[in-house]
C-alpha positions in Angstrom: -93.7 -172.6 -32.0 -93.6 -171.6 -35.7 -90.9 -169.0 -35.0 -88.8 -171.6 -33.1 -89.1 -174.0 -36.1 -88.2 -171.3 -38.5 -85.2 -170.3 -36.4 -84.0 -173.9 -36.2 -84.5 -174.3 -40.0 -82.4 -171.3 -40.7 -79.7 -172.5 -38.3 -79.5 -175.8 -40.1 -79.3 -174.1 -43.5 -76.5 -171.7 -42.3 -74.6 -174.6 -40.8 -74.9 -176.6 -44.0 -73.8 -173.6 -46.1 -70.8 -173.0 -43.8 -69.5 -176.6 -43.8 -68.1 -176.6 -47.3 -66.4 -173.3 -46.7 -64.9 -174.6 -43.4 -63.8 -177.7 -45.1 -62.0 -175.9 -47.9 -60.3 -173.6 -45.4 -58.6 -176.6 -43.7 -54.8 -176.9 -44.5 -54.2 -179.0 -47.6 -51.3 -180.8 -45.8 -53.7 -182.6 -43.5 -54.7 -185.1 -46.2 -52.0 -186.2 -48.7 -54.5 -188.4 -50.5 -56.9 -185.5 -51.1 -54.0 -183.3 -52.4 -52.9 -186.1 -54.8 -56.5 -186.7 -56.0 -56.8 -183.0 -56.8 -53.7 -183.2 -59.0 -51.3 -181.3 -56.8 -47.7 -181.5 -57.7 -46.0 -184.3 -55.7 -42.2 -184.6 -55.3 -39.3 -182.3 -55.8 -35.6 -181.8 -54.9 -34.5 -183.1 -51.5 -31.3 -184.1 -49.6 -31.2 -186.7 -46.9 -28.7 -189.3 -45.7 -28.8 -193.1 -45.3 -27.4 -195.0 -42.3 -23.9 -195.1 -43.7 -23.9 -191.3 -44.0 -24.2 -191.3 -47.7 -26.0 -188.3 -49.2 -29.3 -189.2 -50.9 -31.1 -186.8 -53.2 -33.9 -187.1 -55.7 -31.2 -188.0 -58.3 -29.9 -191.0 -56.4 -32.6 -193.4 -57.6 -33.1 -192.0 -61.1 -33.6 -194.9 -63.4 -34.9 -197.1 -60.6 -38.4 -197.5 -59.1 -38.9 -196.5 -55.5 -41.7 -197.1 -52.9 -41.6 -194.3 -50.4 -43.2 -194.1 -47.0 -42.9 -191.5 -44.2 -43.1 -192.4 -40.5 -41.0 -192.7 -37.3 -39.5 -195.6 -35.3 -41.5 -194.7 -32.1 -44.8 -195.1 -34.1 -47.0 -197.6 -32.2 -49.1 -199.0 -35.1 -49.3 -197.5 -38.6 -45.6 -197.5 -39.3 -44.8 -201.1 -38.2 -48.0 -202.3 -40.0 -47.0 -200.5 -43.2 -43.4 -201.8 -43.2 -44.7 -205.3 -42.6 -46.9 -204.8 -45.7 -43.9 -203.5 -47.7 -42.0 -206.6 -46.7 -44.9 -208.8 -47.9 -45.1 -206.9 -51.2 -41.4 -207.5 -51.8 -41.8 -211.2 -51.2 -44.8 -211.2 -53.6 -42.9 -209.4 -56.3 -40.2 -212.0 -56.1 -37.6 -211.3 -58.9 -39.3 -208.0 -59.8 -38.5 -206.7 -56.3 -34.9 -206.2 -57.5 -36.2 -203.3 -59.5 -37.8 -201.6 -56.5 -36.1 -199.7 -53.7 -38.3 -199.2 -50.6 -37.6 -196.0 -48.7 -38.6 -195.3 -45.1 -38.2 -191.6 -44.4 -38.3 -190.5 -40.8 -40.5 -187.6 -39.7 -38.7 -187.6 -36.3 -35.0 -186.8 -37.0 -34.5 -185.7 -33.4 -34.8 -189.3 -32.2 -34.3 -191.4 -35.3 -30.6 -191.6 -35.7 -29.1 -193.4 -38.7 -28.2 -196.3 -36.5 -31.7 -196.6 -35.0 -33.3 -196.4 -38.5 -31.0 -199.1 -39.8 -31.9 -201.5 -36.9 -35.6 -200.7 -37.3 -35.9 -201.2 -41.0 -33.8 -204.3 -40.9 -36.3 -205.9 -38.6 -38.9 -205.8 -41.4 -36.7 -206.4 -44.4 -33.1 -205.5 -45.0 -34.0 -204.2 -48.5 -35.9 -201.3 -46.9 -33.6 -198.2 -46.7 -34.1 -195.8 -43.8 -33.4 -192.1 -44.5 -33.0 -189.1 -42.2 -31.8 -185.5 -42.3 -31.9 -182.3 -40.5 -35.3 -181.0 -39.3 -35.2 -178.5 -42.1 -34.5 -181.2 -44.7 -37.3 -183.4 -43.3 -39.7 -180.4 -43.5 -38.6 -179.8 -47.1 -39.3 -183.3 -48.3 -42.5 -183.5 -46.3 -43.8 -180.4 -48.0 -42.7 -181.7 -51.4 -44.7 -184.9 -50.9 -47.6 -183.3 -49.2 -47.0 -185.2 -46.0 -48.7 -184.0 -42.8 -46.9 -184.4 -39.5 -47.5 -182.8 -36.1 -46.0 -183.4 -32.7 -48.4 -184.5 -30.0 -47.1 -184.1 -26.4 -47.4 -187.2 -24.2 -46.3 -186.3 -20.7 -42.5 -185.7 -20.8 -42.3 -187.3 -24.3 -44.2 -186.9 -27.6 -45.6 -188.8 -30.5 -46.4 -187.8 -34.0 -49.7 -187.5 -35.8 -49.0 -188.0 -39.5 -50.5 -189.0 -42.8 -49.9 -192.5 -44.0 -49.6 -192.8 -47.8 -47.2 -194.9 -49.8 -45.8 -193.4 -53.0 -44.7 -195.4 -56.0 -42.2 -193.3 -57.9 -41.1 -194.1 -61.4 -37.6 -194.1 -62.8 -38.0 -190.6 -64.0 -38.7 -189.4 -60.4 -42.4 -188.8 -61.1 -45.3 -190.1 -59.0 -46.9 -193.1 -60.6 -49.4 -194.3 -57.9 -50.2 -193.7 -54.3 -51.6 -196.2 -51.8 -53.6 -195.5 -48.7 -53.9 -197.7 -45.6 -57.3 -198.8 -46.7 -56.0 -200.7 -49.7 -55.5 -204.4 -49.5 -51.8 -205.5 -49.5 -52.3 -208.1 -52.3 -54.0 -205.5 -54.4 -51.1 -203.1 -53.9 -48.6 -205.8 -54.8 -50.5 -206.5 -58.0 -50.6 -202.8 -59.0 -46.9 -202.4 -58.3 -46.1 -205.6 -60.2 -48.1 -204.3 -63.2 -46.2 -201.0 -63.1 -42.8 -202.6 -62.9 -41.0 -204.0 -66.0 -41.3 -207.7 -66.3 -37.6 -208.1 -67.0 -34.5 -206.0 -66.9 -34.7 -205.4 -70.6 -38.4 -204.4 -70.5 -38.8 -200.6 -70.1 -42.2 -199.2 -69.4 
């Protein structure tokens, strides 16, 4: 009896000791918010294209605020919910919204053509700009922004498991804030409004 209890106790101690090691060994990409909280560098050079075929790089929006989100048009819940929230934020910002460019970057370039992206984002708000690129270009920007994405087979098709973080990028191209799905939409709108200049001549 005592030996059994001792063995169980040792097992619990070993398990408890091993959990932190196992946790630390998980890939950092699986949690964008954790990576950001630990001060990892977010952002970097990228090259994508918009629905008109125009090349978009990290320099395109220099001098302007951007709100960036990664997803895909076949997404059943998180992406449409997030873009609905982005549209609500734009309405709340009112005139300040003119200083903010929302970007929806596809993680599914195989299916999300520029035309499909344009129709999709327009459904939520015409001010949201959809961006795509080659698989290599999407991988590069996903890595730069610590975005996790993984294909999940579904019969003859597939879906994507991906992180869901919105990034507020300042005019200098640096990350200012990030927002998780748990944050209230009104609270996000307030934080973005506080970060944006109050007028065109007000530089923060």
